[in-house]
KOLVOLUM-631922 format. One line per field, with one value per residue: x, y, z of N, C-alpha, C in turn; residue number from 1. Coordinates in nm, 2 decimals. Each point is the difference from the previous one (the first is absolute). Example, Ala and Ser with C-alpha at 12.3 -4.5 7.8 and 13.67 -1.06 7.14 Angstrom:
npx c(1.32|-0.04)
npy c(-0.57|0.11)
npz c(0.78|-0.07)
capx c(-0.09|0.09)
capy c(0.12|0.11)
capz c(0.00|0.00)
cpx c(0.09|-0.08)
cpy c(0.12|0.11)
cpz c(0.00|0.08)
num c(1|2)
***
This chain:
npx c(2.44|0.07|-0.09|-0.01|0.13|-0.15|-0.01|-0.06|0.08|0.06|-0.08|0.01|0.12|-0.01|-0.08|0.07|0.10|-0.07|-0.05|0.15|0.06|-0.04|0.02|0.15|-0.06|-0.12|0.07|0.04|-0.14|-0.04|0.08|0.02|-0.12|0.01|0.10|-0.11|-0.04|0.13|0.07|0.01|0.08|-0.12|-0.02|0.09|0.04|-0.09|0.00|0.12|-0.02|-0.09|0.07|0.12|-0.05|-0.09|0.13|0.06|-0.08|0.05|0.12|0.00|-0.04|0.11|0.11|-0.11|-0.01|0.12|0.02|-0.06|0.08|-0.01|0.08|0.06|0.02|-0.01|-0.14|-0.02|-0.09|-0.12|-0.03|-0.13|-0.01|-0.05|0.04|0.05|0.06|0.06|0.08|0.11|0.02|0.10|0.14|0.00|-0.09|0.04|0.12|-0.06|-0.11|0.09|0.11|-0.10|-0.07|0.13|-0.01|-0.13|0.01|0.14|-0.05|-0.14|0.10|0.09|-0.07|-0.08|0.09|0.03|-0.11|0.03|0.08|0.00|0.13|0.02|0.07|-0.11|-0.10|0.05|-0.01|-0.14|0.03|-0.10|-0.08|0.12|0.04|0.18|-0.02|-0.17|0.07|0.15|-0.07|-0.05|0.09|0.04|-0.10|0.00|0.15|0.02|-0.08|0.07|0.09|-0.10|-0.06|0.13|0.02|-0.12|-0.01|0.09|-0.06|-0.10|0.10|0.05|0.06|0.10|0.06|0.10|-0.08|-0.09|0.08|0.07|-0.10|-0.04|0.11|0.00|-0.13|0.04|0.09|-0.08|-0.06|0.11|0.04|-0.10|0.01|0.10|0.03|-0.10|0.05|0.15|-0.03|-0.07|0.12|0.05|-0.04|-0.06|-0.03|0.10|-0.01|-0.08|0.08|0.12|-0.08|-0.04|0.15|0.06|-0.09|0.06|0.10|-0.07|-0.07|0.12|0.04|-0.11|0.02|0.12|-0.07|-0.07|0.10|0.03|-0.14|-0.08|0.11|-0.02|-0.12|-0.01|-0.07|-0.07|-0.03|0.13|-0.05|0.06|-0.11|-0.04|-0.13|0.06|0.07|0.10|0.08|0.02|0.08|0.05|-0.02|0.13|-0.03|-0.12|0.07|0.09|-0.10|-0.09|0.12|0.04|-0.13|0.01|0.11|-0.08|-0.09|0.07|0.06|-0.10|-0.04|0.14|0.02|-0.14|0.01|0.13|-0.07|-0.09|0.11|0.06|-0.10|-0.03|0.09|-0.02|-0.12|0.04|0.14|-0.08|-0.06)
npy c(1.00|0.14|0.03|-0.11|0.07|0.00|0.09|0.06|-0.03|0.04|0.13|0.02|-0.01|0.08|0.10|-0.03|-0.02|0.11|0.06|-0.03|0.07|0.10|0.01|-0.06|0.01|0.05|0.06|0.02|-0.01|0.03|0.07|0.00|0.06|0.07|0.01|-0.01|0.07|0.07|-0.08|-0.06|-0.08|0.07|0.00|-0.07|-0.07|-0.01|-0.01|-0.05|-0.11|-0.02|0.01|-0.05|-0.10|0.00|0.03|-0.07|-0.04|0.01|-0.01|-0.15|-0.09|0.04|-0.04|-0.10|0.00|0.03|-0.09|-0.10|0.12|0.09|-0.09|-0.02|0.12|0.01|0.02|-0.11|-0.01|0.07|-0.06|0.01|-0.08|0.14|0.02|-0.05|0.03|0.11|0.07|0.05|-0.07|0.00|0.03|0.10|0.02|-0.04|0.07|0.10|0.00|-0.04|0.12|0.09|-0.05|0.01|0.14|0.08|0.00|0.02|0.10|-0.01|0.00|0.07|0.11|0.00|-0.02|0.11|0.06|-0.01|0.04|-0.14|-0.02|0.06|-0.10|-0.06|0.09|0.00|-0.15|0.00|0.13|-0.02|0.07|0.07|0.02|0.00|-0.03|-0.08|-0.05|-0.02|-0.05|-0.10|-0.03|-0.01|-0.08|-0.08|-0.02|-0.01|-0.06|-0.05|-0.01|-0.01|-0.03|-0.06|-0.04|-0.03|-0.06|-0.08|0.01|0.00|-0.07|-0.05|0.05|0.01|-0.05|0.06|0.10|0.03|0.01|0.11|0.05|-0.03|0.03|0.11|0.02|-0.03|0.07|0.07|-0.03|0.02|0.07|0.07|-0.04|-0.04|0.10|0.09|-0.06|-0.04|0.15|0.05|-0.05|0.08|0.10|-0.17|0.04|0.04|-0.13|-0.02|0.08|-0.02|-0.11|0.02|0.02|-0.11|-0.05|0.06|-0.02|-0.15|0.03|0.01|-0.08|-0.08|0.06|0.01|-0.07|0.05|0.06|-0.12|0.00|-0.02|-0.09|-0.06|0.05|0.00|-0.09|0.07|0.04|-0.05|0.04|-0.13|-0.01|-0.08|0.00|0.10|-0.09|0.08|-0.04|0.00|0.03|-0.13|0.07|0.04|0.09|-0.02|-0.03|0.08|0.09|-0.04|0.02|0.10|0.02|-0.01|0.07|0.12|-0.01|-0.03|0.09|0.10|-0.03|-0.01|0.13|0.07|-0.05|0.03|0.10|0.00|0.00|0.09|0.07|-0.04|0.03|0.13|0.01|-0.04|0.07|0.10|-0.04)
npz c(0.19|-0.02|-0.10|0.01|0.06|-0.01|0.09|-0.08|-0.09|0.11|0.02|-0.14|-0.01|0.13|-0.06|-0.13|0.05|0.07|-0.12|-0.07|0.09|-0.01|-0.13|0.04|0.08|-0.12|-0.07|0.08|0.06|-0.12|-0.02|0.14|-0.01|-0.11|0.06|0.09|-0.09|-0.02|-0.06|0.11|-0.10|-0.07|0.12|0.05|-0.12|0.03|0.10|0.00|-0.08|0.09|0.09|-0.04|-0.05|0.10|0.04|-0.11|0.02|0.13|-0.01|-0.10|0.06|0.11|-0.07|-0.02|0.14|0.02|-0.09|0.03|0.11|-0.10|-0.09|0.10|0.03|-0.15|0.06|-0.02|0.13|0.00|0.12|-0.01|0.09|-0.01|0.14|-0.09|-0.10|0.07|-0.10|-0.02|-0.09|0.07|-0.06|0.06|-0.03|-0.13|0.01|0.02|-0.12|-0.11|0.04|0.05|-0.12|-0.07|0.08|-0.01|-0.14|0.01|0.05|-0.06|-0.08|0.07|0.04|-0.10|-0.07|0.09|-0.05|-0.13|-0.01|-0.01|-0.06|0.08|0.03|-0.07|0.02|0.13|0.00|-0.05|0.02|-0.10|0.04|-0.02|-0.11|0.03|-0.12|0.04|0.12|-0.05|-0.09|0.10|0.07|-0.11|-0.04|0.12|-0.01|-0.12|0.04|0.08|-0.11|-0.06|0.12|0.04|-0.12|0.00|0.13|-0.04|-0.12|0.11|0.03|-0.12|-0.12|0.12|-0.12|0.01|0.07|-0.08|-0.07|0.06|0.02|-0.10|-0.02|0.07|-0.04|-0.12|0.04|0.04|-0.12|-0.07|0.11|-0.02|-0.13|0.02|0.07|-0.08|-0.12|0.09|0.00|-0.12|-0.03|0.10|-0.07|-0.02|0.12|0.00|-0.06|0.09|0.10|-0.07|0.00|0.13|0.04|-0.05|0.04|0.10|-0.02|-0.03|0.10|0.04|-0.11|0.05|0.13|0.00|-0.06|0.10|0.04|-0.06|-0.10|0.10|0.06|-0.08|-0.02|0.10|0.01|0.08|-0.12|0.02|0.15|0.03|-0.03|0.12|-0.07|-0.09|0.01|0.03|-0.08|0.10|-0.02|0.04|0.14|-0.02|0.06|-0.08|-0.12|0.05|0.04|-0.09|-0.07|0.06|-0.05|-0.09|0.00|0.04|-0.10|-0.12|0.03|0.04|-0.07|-0.05|0.06|-0.03|-0.10|0.00|0.06|-0.11|-0.10|0.03|0.00|-0.12|-0.03|0.07|-0.03|-0.09|0.06|0.07|-0.14)
capx c(0.00|-0.02|-0.13|-0.07|0.02|-0.06|-0.11|-0.15|0.03|0.05|-0.14|-0.11|0.04|-0.02|-0.13|-0.01|0.04|-0.13|-0.11|-0.03|0.00|-0.17|-0.08|0.04|-0.05|-0.08|0.12|0.14|-0.07|-0.02|0.13|0.03|-0.10|-0.01|0.11|0.01|-0.08|0.11|0.06|0.07|0.11|0.01|-0.09|0.11|0.05|-0.13|0.00|0.11|-0.01|-0.11|0.02|0.07|-0.07|-0.10|0.07|0.05|-0.12|-0.12|0.08|-0.06|-0.13|0.01|0.05|-0.09|-0.13|0.03|0.01|-0.16|-0.13|-0.12|-0.07|-0.06|-0.09|-0.10|-0.11|-0.04|-0.12|-0.05|-0.15|-0.09|-0.15|-0.03|-0.08|0.04|0.17|0.10|0.16|0.08|0.11|0.11|0.07|0.00|-0.14|0.02|0.09|-0.06|-0.12|0.05|0.06|-0.08|-0.05|0.06|0.07|-0.12|0.00|0.10|-0.01|-0.10|0.04|0.07|-0.08|-0.05|0.11|0.02|-0.09|-0.03|0.12|0.01|0.12|0.10|0.11|0.07|0.00|0.13|0.11|0.00|-0.03|0.06|-0.13|0.02|0.13|0.05|0.02|-0.07|0.00|0.07|-0.11|-0.11|0.06|0.05|-0.11|-0.07|0.05|-0.07|-0.13|0.00|0.08|-0.07|-0.05|0.10|0.05|-0.10|0.03|0.12|0.00|-0.06|0.09|0.10|0.02|0.15|0.00|0.13|-0.06|-0.10|0.08|0.10|-0.09|-0.04|0.12|0.03|-0.09|0.01|0.10|-0.06|-0.11|0.11|0.04|-0.11|-0.10|0.06|-0.03|-0.12|-0.09|-0.02|-0.10|-0.10|0.00|0.03|-0.14|-0.10|-0.13|0.03|0.00|-0.13|-0.05|0.07|-0.10|-0.12|0.05|0.00|-0.14|-0.07|0.09|-0.09|-0.09|0.06|0.03|-0.12|-0.05|0.12|-0.05|-0.10|0.03|0.15|0.00|-0.02|0.09|0.08|-0.06|-0.05|-0.13|-0.07|-0.12|0.04|0.00|-0.09|-0.12|-0.08|-0.10|-0.01|0.09|0.16|0.09|0.12|0.12|0.03|0.14|0.10|-0.02|-0.11|0.06|0.07|-0.09|-0.03|0.09|0.00|-0.10|0.03|0.11|-0.02|-0.10|0.08|0.09|-0.08|-0.09|0.10|0.03|-0.09|-0.01|0.11|-0.05|-0.10|0.04|0.09|-0.08|-0.07|0.12|0.02|-0.11|0.04|0.10|-0.01|-0.14)
capy c(-0.07|0.06|0.03|-0.09|-0.02|0.12|-0.03|-0.04|-0.14|-0.10|-0.01|-0.11|-0.14|-0.06|-0.02|-0.09|-0.13|-0.02|-0.04|-0.15|-0.11|0.01|-0.05|-0.11|-0.10|-0.12|-0.05|-0.10|-0.07|-0.05|-0.09|-0.12|-0.12|-0.08|-0.08|-0.14|-0.09|-0.08|-0.15|0.03|0.00|0.10|0.14|0.12|0.07|0.07|0.17|0.09|0.03|0.08|0.11|0.06|0.02|0.11|0.16|0.03|0.05|0.15|0.08|0.08|0.10|0.11|0.09|0.00|0.10|0.11|0.05|0.00|0.01|0.06|-0.07|-0.15|0.06|0.03|-0.07|-0.06|-0.03|0.04|-0.08|0.10|-0.06|0.07|-0.06|-0.14|0.00|0.12|0.02|-0.06|-0.10|-0.01|-0.13|-0.03|-0.04|-0.15|-0.09|-0.04|-0.06|-0.15|-0.07|-0.04|-0.10|-0.12|-0.04|-0.05|-0.14|-0.07|0.00|-0.08|-0.14|-0.08|-0.03|-0.11|-0.11|-0.05|-0.07|-0.13|-0.09|-0.07|-0.02|0.14|-0.03|-0.05|0.14|0.11|-0.05|-0.05|0.12|0.03|0.02|0.09|0.01|0.11|0.10|0.04|0.08|0.12|0.09|0.05|0.11|0.11|0.05|0.10|0.10|0.13|0.03|0.05|0.12|0.13|0.10|0.05|0.10|0.12|0.08|0.05|0.09|0.14|0.07|0.05|-0.08|-0.04|-0.14|-0.07|-0.02|-0.11|-0.14|-0.06|-0.02|-0.14|-0.12|-0.04|-0.09|-0.12|-0.08|-0.01|-0.11|-0.15|-0.02|-0.04|-0.10|-0.13|-0.01|0.01|-0.12|-0.06|0.03|-0.07|-0.15|-0.04|0.06|0.01|0.08|0.12|0.00|0.02|0.12|0.03|0.01|0.08|0.12|0.02|-0.01|0.14|0.09|0.02|0.09|0.13|0.04|0.03|0.12|0.08|-0.01|0.10|0.15|0.02|0.09|0.18|0.05|-0.01|0.10|0.10|0.01|-0.09|-0.07|-0.13|-0.12|-0.12|-0.01|-0.10|0.03|0.12|0.00|0.01|-0.10|0.05|-0.08|-0.03|0.07|-0.09|0.00|-0.06|-0.14|-0.06|-0.01|-0.12|-0.14|-0.03|-0.06|-0.14|-0.08|0.00|-0.11|-0.13|-0.02|-0.03|-0.13|-0.10|-0.02|-0.08|-0.12|-0.07|-0.03|-0.08|-0.13|-0.04|-0.02|-0.12|-0.13|0.00|-0.06|-0.13|-0.03|-0.05|-0.06)
capz c(0.12|0.15|-0.02|0.05|0.11|0.07|0.16|-0.04|-0.03|0.12|0.07|-0.09|-0.01|0.13|0.03|-0.06|0.06|0.09|-0.09|-0.06|0.11|0.06|-0.12|-0.03|0.11|-0.03|-0.14|0.08|0.06|-0.11|-0.04|0.06|-0.01|-0.14|-0.02|0.06|-0.12|-0.07|0.04|0.11|-0.02|-0.10|0.04|0.03|-0.07|-0.10|0.09|-0.04|-0.16|-0.04|0.06|-0.10|-0.15|0.04|0.06|-0.10|-0.09|0.06|-0.03|-0.09|0.02|0.04|-0.10|-0.09|0.03|0.01|-0.13|-0.03|0.09|-0.06|-0.08|0.11|0.08|-0.06|0.01|-0.14|0.00|0.09|0.05|0.00|0.02|0.12|0.11|-0.01|-0.01|-0.08|0.04|-0.10|0.01|-0.05|0.02|0.15|0.03|-0.04|0.07|0.16|-0.01|-0.01|0.09|0.10|-0.03|0.01|0.13|0.09|-0.06|0.04|0.15|0.03|-0.04|0.10|0.14|-0.04|0.01|0.14|0.08|-0.02|0.01|0.09|0.11|0.02|0.01|-0.15|-0.06|0.03|-0.06|-0.15|-0.08|-0.15|-0.11|-0.09|-0.03|0.04|-0.13|0.01|0.12|-0.04|-0.08|0.09|0.10|-0.06|-0.08|0.10|0.02|-0.08|0.04|0.14|0.00|-0.08|0.11|0.06|-0.11|-0.01|0.12|0.01|-0.09|0.07|0.10|-0.08|-0.12|-0.05|0.00|0.07|0.13|-0.02|-0.05|0.12|0.14|-0.06|0.01|0.11|0.04|-0.06|0.06|0.14|-0.01|0.01|0.14|0.08|-0.06|0.07|0.13|0.00|-0.02|0.10|0.13|-0.01|-0.01|0.12|0.07|-0.12|0.02|-0.06|-0.14|-0.05|0.02|-0.10|-0.13|0.00|-0.01|-0.11|-0.04|0.04|-0.10|-0.10|0.02|0.04|-0.12|-0.06|0.06|-0.08|-0.13|0.00|-0.01|-0.08|-0.11|0.06|0.05|-0.14|-0.08|0.13|-0.05|0.11|-0.07|-0.04|0.11|-0.02|0.10|-0.04|0.05|0.08|0.13|-0.06|0.04|0.08|0.07|0.16|0.02|0.02|0.14|0.02|-0.02|0.08|0.11|-0.03|0.03|0.14|0.06|-0.07|0.08|0.14|0.04|-0.02|0.12|0.11|-0.03|0.02|0.15|0.06|-0.04|0.10|0.12|0.02|0.01|0.14|0.10|-0.03|0.02|0.13|0.05|-0.06|0.07|0.14|0.01)
cpx c(-0.02|-0.12|-0.06|0.04|-0.01|-0.07|-0.12|-0.01|0.04|-0.12|-0.12|0.04|-0.02|-0.17|-0.05|0.01|-0.09|-0.09|0.00|0.00|-0.17|-0.07|0.03|-0.05|-0.07|0.07|0.07|-0.10|-0.05|0.11|0.02|-0.13|0.01|0.15|0.01|-0.11|0.09|0.05|0.09|0.15|0.07|-0.06|0.09|0.03|-0.14|-0.02|0.11|-0.01|-0.16|0.01|0.09|-0.07|-0.09|0.04|0.04|-0.13|-0.08|0.11|-0.05|-0.16|-0.02|0.02|-0.11|-0.10|0.06|0.00|-0.16|-0.14|-0.07|-0.10|-0.09|-0.11|-0.14|-0.10|-0.02|-0.13|-0.09|-0.15|-0.08|-0.13|-0.04|-0.09|0.10|0.15|0.05|0.10|0.08|0.12|0.14|0.10|0.03|-0.12|0.00|0.09|-0.05|-0.09|0.06|0.08|-0.08|-0.09|0.09|0.08|-0.09|-0.04|0.09|-0.01|-0.09|0.00|0.09|-0.08|-0.09|0.09|0.03|-0.12|-0.04|0.13|-0.01|0.10|0.09|0.11|0.05|0.00|0.12|0.13|0.01|-0.07|0.08|-0.10|0.04|0.16|0.04|-0.01|-0.13|-0.03|0.05|-0.05|-0.11|0.05|0.09|-0.15|-0.09|0.09|-0.01|-0.13|0.00|0.10|-0.05|-0.04|0.09|0.09|-0.07|0.02|0.15|0.03|-0.05|0.13|0.11|0.00|0.11|-0.02|0.11|-0.03|-0.10|0.04|0.07|-0.11|-0.06|0.10|0.00|-0.12|0.02|0.12|-0.06|-0.09|0.08|0.03|-0.11|-0.10|0.03|-0.07|-0.16|-0.03|0.05|-0.08|-0.13|-0.02|0.01|-0.17|-0.11|-0.12|0.04|0.00|-0.15|-0.04|0.05|-0.10|-0.10|0.04|-0.01|-0.16|-0.02|0.11|-0.06|-0.12|0.07|0.04|-0.13|-0.04|0.09|-0.07|-0.11|0.05|0.13|0.01|-0.02|0.11|0.15|-0.02|-0.02|-0.15|-0.11|-0.12|0.04|0.01|-0.13|-0.11|-0.08|-0.14|0.00|0.12|0.14|0.06|0.13|0.11|0.01|0.12|0.10|0.00|-0.10|0.03|0.12|-0.05|-0.06|0.10|0.05|-0.09|-0.02|0.11|-0.02|-0.12|0.07|0.09|-0.08|-0.08|0.10|0.02|-0.11|-0.02|0.10|-0.04|-0.11|0.04|0.09|-0.12|-0.07|0.11|0.03|-0.12|-0.01|0.06|-0.07|-0.16|-0.01)
cpy c(0.07|0.07|-0.11|-0.01|0.13|-0.04|-0.03|-0.15|-0.10|-0.02|-0.08|-0.13|-0.09|-0.01|-0.12|-0.14|-0.03|-0.05|-0.11|-0.13|-0.03|-0.05|-0.15|-0.11|-0.08|-0.07|-0.11|-0.11|-0.09|-0.11|-0.09|-0.10|-0.05|-0.06|-0.14|-0.10|-0.08|-0.11|0.06|0.04|0.13|0.14|0.12|0.05|0.02|0.14|0.09|0.05|0.10|0.14|0.09|0.05|0.09|0.12|0.02|0.04|0.09|0.12|0.07|0.05|0.15|0.08|0.03|0.08|0.15|0.06|0.00|0.02|0.06|-0.09|-0.12|0.09|0.03|-0.11|-0.08|-0.04|0.08|-0.04|0.12|-0.08|0.06|-0.11|-0.14|0.01|0.10|0.00|-0.03|-0.10|0.02|-0.14|-0.03|-0.06|-0.15|-0.08|0.00|-0.10|-0.14|-0.04|-0.03|-0.10|-0.16|-0.03|-0.09|-0.17|-0.10|-0.01|-0.09|-0.15|-0.07|-0.01|-0.16|-0.10|-0.06|-0.05|-0.16|-0.11|-0.10|-0.02|0.12|-0.04|-0.03|0.13|0.07|-0.09|0.01|0.12|-0.03|0.01|0.09|-0.04|0.12|0.11|0.08|0.12|0.14|0.09|0.10|0.12|0.11|0.09|0.10|0.10|0.12|0.04|0.09|0.14|0.07|0.10|0.06|0.11|0.13|0.09|0.07|0.11|0.12|0.06|0.03|-0.06|0.01|-0.14|-0.09|-0.01|-0.14|-0.13|-0.07|-0.04|-0.14|-0.09|-0.02|-0.06|-0.13|-0.08|-0.02|-0.11|-0.14|0.00|-0.06|-0.12|-0.15|0.00|0.00|-0.15|-0.10|-0.01|-0.08|-0.15|-0.07|0.03|0.03|0.05|0.15|0.03|-0.01|0.14|0.09|0.00|0.08|0.16|0.03|0.03|0.17|0.07|0.00|0.09|0.15|0.02|0.03|0.14|0.07|0.01|0.11|0.12|0.00|0.08|0.17|0.04|0.03|0.12|0.13|0.04|-0.07|-0.06|-0.12|-0.09|-0.08|0.00|-0.12|0.00|0.12|0.03|0.01|-0.14|0.06|-0.08|0.01|0.09|-0.08|-0.02|-0.09|-0.15|-0.05|-0.01|-0.14|-0.12|0.03|-0.05|-0.18|-0.08|0.00|-0.11|-0.14|-0.02|-0.03|-0.14|-0.09|-0.05|-0.05|-0.15|-0.09|0.01|-0.10|-0.17|-0.05|-0.03|-0.13|-0.12|-0.03|-0.07|-0.15|-0.09|-0.06|-0.05|-0.14)
cpz c(0.15|0.01|0.10|0.16|0.10|0.12|-0.08|-0.05|0.07|0.08|-0.04|0.01|0.14|-0.03|-0.08|0.06|0.12|-0.05|-0.02|0.14|0.07|-0.11|-0.04|0.12|-0.04|-0.10|0.08|0.04|-0.12|-0.04|0.09|0.02|-0.13|-0.04|0.08|-0.09|-0.08|0.06|0.12|0.00|-0.07|0.07|0.03|-0.14|-0.11|0.11|-0.05|-0.16|-0.03|0.06|-0.09|-0.12|0.02|0.03|-0.12|-0.12|0.05|-0.04|-0.17|0.00|0.04|-0.13|-0.13|0.05|0.00|-0.16|-0.04|0.08|-0.06|-0.03|0.06|0.08|-0.08|0.00|-0.16|-0.01|0.10|0.01|-0.01|0.01|0.13|0.10|0.00|0.02|-0.08|0.03|-0.10|0.02|-0.09|0.04|0.17|0.05|-0.02|0.08|0.19|0.03|-0.01|0.13|0.13|0.00|0.01|0.16|0.07|-0.04|0.07|0.18|0.02|-0.05|0.05|0.15|-0.06|0.03|0.14|0.07|-0.08|0.04|0.12|0.11|-0.02|-0.03|-0.14|-0.07|0.01|-0.10|-0.15|-0.07|-0.11|-0.09|-0.10|-0.04|0.03|-0.10|0.02|0.11|-0.03|-0.09|0.07|0.08|-0.11|-0.06|0.14|0.07|-0.07|0.03|0.12|-0.02|-0.09|0.09|0.05|-0.11|0.00|0.10|0.00|-0.11|0.03|0.09|-0.09|-0.13|-0.05|-0.01|0.07|0.15|0.01|-0.02|0.15|0.09|-0.07|0.02|0.17|0.09|-0.05|0.11|0.14|-0.01|-0.02|0.12|0.08|-0.03|0.05|0.15|0.02|-0.02|0.08|0.14|-0.06|-0.02|0.16|0.10|-0.12|0.03|-0.05|-0.15|-0.03|0.03|-0.11|-0.12|0.02|-0.02|-0.19|-0.07|0.02|-0.14|-0.14|-0.01|-0.01|-0.15|-0.10|0.02|-0.11|-0.16|-0.01|-0.03|-0.10|-0.10|0.06|0.05|-0.10|-0.08|0.08|-0.06|0.07|-0.06|-0.05|0.05|-0.03|0.09|-0.04|0.11|0.09|0.13|-0.06|0.05|0.06|0.05|0.15|0.01|0.06|0.18|0.07|-0.03|0.10|0.15|-0.02|0.03|0.15|0.09|-0.01|0.09|0.16|0.03|0.00|0.14|0.12|-0.02|0.01|0.15|0.09|-0.05|0.08|0.13|0.03|-0.01|0.12|0.13|-0.02|0.03|0.15|0.06|-0.05|0.08|0.13|0.02|0.02)
num c(1|2|3|4|5|6|7|8|9|10|11|12|13|14|15|16|17|18|19|20|21|22|23|24|25|26|27|28|29|30|31|32|33|34|35|36|37|38|39|40|41|42|43|44|45|46|47|48|49|50|51|52|53|54|55|56|57|58|59|60|61|62|63|64|65|66|67|68|69|70|71|72|73|74|75|76|77|78|79|80|81|82|83|84|85|86|87|88|89|90|91|92|93|94|95|96|97|98|99|100|101|102|103|104|105|106|107|108|109|110|111|112|113|114|115|116|117|118|119|120|121|122|123|124|125|126|127|128|129|130|131|132|133|134|135|136|137|138|139|140|141|142|143|144|145|146|147|148|149|150|151|152|153|154|155|156|157|158|159|160|161|162|163|164|165|166|167|168|169|170|171|172|173|174|175|176|177|178|179|180|181|182|183|184|185|186|187|188|189|190|191|192|193|194|195|196|197|198|199|200|201|202|203|204|205|206|207|208|209|210|211|212|213|214|215|216|217|218|219|220|221|222|223|224|225|226|227|228|229|230|231|232|233|234|235|236|237|238|239|240|241|242|243|244|245|246|247|248|249|250|251|252|253|254|255|256|257|258|259|260|261|262|263|264|265|266|267|268|269|270|271|272|273)
***
């Protein structure tokens, strides 16, 4: 126990907590949006149990990856269609591709639903498209997909299991404390729910990009980098992703303010006309 109480482990824990906070934003956004698909009376419980089960499974995933890191890194298939598609595929590649496609599908489906619904008030009060169990399972599944990237990043900092597990538990506690607040904000400001869905769409693209170098990074072999039509599939940097999110929020805030100003001017003209 005394071996764990070192300055190095304390520093690594702080770095891991910061990493989990940065990488957990899109996860929290997904949880807040997806939980609203459950029956209204059960949404809070769905968020709580979804996060608790997902965090517990994330610790299990962490332990499994520490034990099986070499096995998971080994590519089980290599594309060799020169000029069309080349590169290696390992377990991480499959996780990122399937997760990215599913998140993009979910975002597009929800955006299409918002565009097609006739009565906004009915939609707000009658959200019961999925059962609570279905939503919890989806939250757990997507949390594990999101966590795969963060666990790989965390293992690059330290391989001390208690330190890694503590960081995961603290990030889970933070999500439990913040999830209800984020959901209430989205419910009161529904235009930001649309914005959140577009951010999830970008997250899906980010995950697809992570699939490109997954096998190459794991095996430290650049020849396993996935290339399509001679172009490397490269991940979007976190700084670019968060810059895109900031720009989207800025555009939404400016547009909302401008719309309110136009509506006020129209109301004033009608009043005095």
